[in-house]
TIVEX-736107 format. One record per residue (C-alpha): residue in three letters; x negated, y negated, z. Coordinates in steps of 0.02 Angstrom, whole numbers, padded with zeros to 5 digits, always signed. Layout:
<drenvos>
ALAXYZ
...
</drenvos>
This chain:
<drenvos>
MET+00786-00465+00715
ASN+00745-00373+00554
LEU+00761-00497+00411
PHE+00795-00357+00287
GLU+00953-00308+00381
VAL+01025-00485+00393
ASP+01186-00502+00294
ASN+01185-00691+00299
MET+01102-00748+00136
GLU+01082-00924+00204
GLU+00976-00858+00347
LYS+00870-00755+00227
LYS+00843-00909+00119
TYR+00768-01009+00263
CYS+00666-00866+00335
TYR+00584-00829+00168
LYS+00482-00990+00172
TYR+00368-00916+00304
PRO+00214-00816+00251
HIS+00245-00634+00204
PRO+00089-00527+00216
ALA+00061-00394+00084
VAL-00009-00241+00174
THR-00098-00106+00077
THR-00175+00058+00131
ASP-00312+00159+00050
CYS-00365+00338+00083
VAL-00546+00393+00089
ILE-00548+00579+00049
PHE-00713+00673+00053
GLY-00755+00846-00009
PHE-00913+00949+00010
ASP-00961+01090-00107
GLY-01105+01155+00000
LYS-01233+01044-00084
ARG-01157+00875-00121
LEU-01032+00758-00041
HIS-00890+00704-00157
ILE-00761+00565-00142
LEU-00589+00562-00223
LEU-00561+00414-00340
ILE-00419+00371-00458
GLU-00422+00277-00622
ARG-00309+00125-00607
GLY-00164+00131-00729
LEU-00101-00045-00698
GLU-00173-00220-00692
PRO-00267-00292-00607
TYR-00422-00192-00647
LYS-00333-00068-00761
GLY-00452+00072-00810
ASN-00569+00046-00662
TRP-00600+00171-00523
ALA-00520+00144-00353
LEU-00478+00232-00191
PRO-00302+00307-00190
GLY-00180+00193-00100
GLY-00043+00066-00119
PHE+00072-00060-00039
LEU+00154-00022+00127
LYS+00344-00029+00114
MET+00440-00122+00248
ASP+00521+00036+00317
GLU+00369+00152+00322
THR+00222+00181+00437
VAL+00041+00180+00383
GLU+00039+00369+00400
GLU+00191+00385+00287
SER+00114+00274+00154
HIS-00035+00391+00139
SER+00075+00536+00089
LYS+00147+00449-00065
</drenvos>
């Protein structure tokens, strides 16, 4: 049963009390210029840690695979 396809709001209400994991994915992307190894970082635009450097990534949506989330 996929809870996000259930039309019965009463059933959704009771199922929501169970833990819902938040899954995130990050990409580690390396480059090499012949002398040095480089890594791709992004500057966070949102809190938490706005303005800090981070690996590119984000939250996995319910209807996507890990591979699909990397292409966002």
